Phi, psi and omega in degrees: 000318180298312184286332182279313189251346185231031181297328178292323177293319178298320180293324175296318178296321179294320178296316178296316181296323178295326177287323180290324182232072181293345182272359184253134174265140183246139175235136182266115177264118187230165179290135177287124183263125182293324183276319181248108187302324182282334178071192182283162179229162176226113183051226180250025181291146170296136186245145171235126184258127189234162174292127190273352191272156181295137005266006183299341181275356178293143187305315179299325180281330173296314178301315180299316182292318180295317180296321178294323183285330186244007178066036181264164178268118184297330181287348179246019185234142177221163184250126178249112180299146178302330180303319181287329175292322175298316179301314179299318180297320178296319177294318180296322183285318190246344179063029183236158175299151180288134178239348182233158175219161178246129180218169177260118179246113185051045176071016175240128181291135182223145169259119183228156175289139175299131183098352176301134183288150177300321179300319179294323179295316179293323178297318179298328179274359182059041177262124181261135179272142175245168179299128179088352177291148180244139172254130186236132174256137177100359178115148186294334181268315188251002185281182180240143179287135178278125182277335184218128181293349176276359179292134180270157178269142180266186184294328187239037171273111187284339183192161175231122183228149176247133179250116183292149181302133176068017171295321174239143176291150178294154178292154179217171175253032177296153181297149174296139180263006177057040179283335180084003182299318182293326180291317180295327187270339186300121183286348179244019171061043173266172172249081185302326180297319180291315181296317181296327177295318177299316182293321178301326179269006180060032175262077187287333176296319178293323177297320178295317179295332180277000174093028184300334181294341178279351178298134181253016175059034182287334178084003183293330179295317178293324182294319186274344189295118181286338178273356179059041176280139184280064187294320179299317180297322178292323177299314180296321178300315180299315182294325177293317179296326183271358180072031181267132178301127186289353181178201182285137178237138174243122179285155180274191180299129180268108184291336181282314182266350182057041178225170175253128182214171181186186180224154172226092184186169172267159178294340184294320184250352175059026179293138183253154174202160176279127183223095181295143172215162183309148179280202182296134183281132177065000000 
């Protein structure tokens, strides 16, 4: 929806961002099109076309793929979602605070007012809730369950999805059956079964030694687990206990330097990178 109907807004946002960060080079990471080999474009940016499906669409894996394709340094690279470029473009065009956002509601792109309740979005889509159904904001793997349908959506909520009752069995603390599914599926080559066992025993030092800080919270280990062990939750617990940043962070406008800056790293190694983010709002 953004590239089809709001390409002019994206280009305005890109122009503003280029003025804010003239020292940063931008590469456009886009979905690989089966029919059109070159795929979509954005302004005159150099493009890299990638497999769009989960988990390849996760920001750390997008960065890894783009850096491999263009010979870039991953520690100096960050991912800026098109949604934030759209926000910048709207501010550049109208000079007003943002009042709308674009999100995916039941896999359909929608433009909604910021603060619109989740219940109203589902009603507009004619989606009926049943007993035990869950509404999730942010995506079925990495999102959060909505506790109240009167909850409003914020500026950077990427999606609203409903998960029907008993589609997945509830999590349990049953023993691991050593099937190896989580190891085969892990996109960053961890042993989630081993790490989750350490966390379950509160052996956080062993979890750190096993590389838990490299976990990108994709949730695939929990999804594939036949024993329904809550491995993602244990991973997050370990990172919180160890003081590891749970994911990518983008800093806001720096009032002292009058620039936009940020980091892409865990607190454990303090690696720095340039990470553009929207400038002052409105």
